N, C-alpha and C positions, 0 to 999 in steps of 0.2 A: 503495499499499500503505499509506504514513504517513498520508496524507489520511482514508483509508477507516479506519484504525484510531482517528484522533483522532474522527472523527464519533460513534464508539461511546459517548462522553462524555453525549450526548443521550439515549441510551436508558436511562440510569440514572434509577431513581426518585426520589432524594432528593438535596440538595445535600451530604451528606457521603459518599454512594456514589460522586457525580460527581468529588470532590476525591480520594477513594480509588482511582477506577479511573484517574484521571490518573497517579497514581503506579505503579500496574500497568503502563499503557501506555509510560509513560517506561522503566519497567525492562525491558519487553519489547524496546522500539525500541533501548534503549541497549546492547543486545548486539551489534546491528550498525553502529547510527548512535549513538556516543556524543556527537556535538555536538548530535543531535536532543534526547537525554535531557536534556543541559545546558540547553537553549532551553526546553524543555517545564516543567522545574522551575523554572527562573528566572522563568518569565511564567506560573506556575501560578496567582496571584490573579486576573490578568488573563483568563486563560483559562477560569476557572471563574466569573467573575463573573455571567453568567447564571443560576446556579443560586441566586442569591439572590432572584430574581423568581418569582412564581407558575409552577408546572410547566407549566401551560397556554400560559405566554408563551414559554418556553424557544426554541422554533423560530424564532418571529417574530423573538427578538433576535438 
C-alpha cells in the first residue's frame, strides 16, 4: 500500500505537482503511519529530485 501510493508521484505532470503530491501522500499516510510521514517529508528533496529532469526521463531515473 505505501509503495504503491508513493509511486503515484511519477504520474504527476509537473515538478511542482510532484512536490505538492508528496505532501498530500505524506499527510494521507501519516494518519496510520506517522513515522512514514516524517521520513517522506525529511527526504522530500531527494525523493523528488527526478522532477528536475525532463518529464520523459522521469521513469528512467
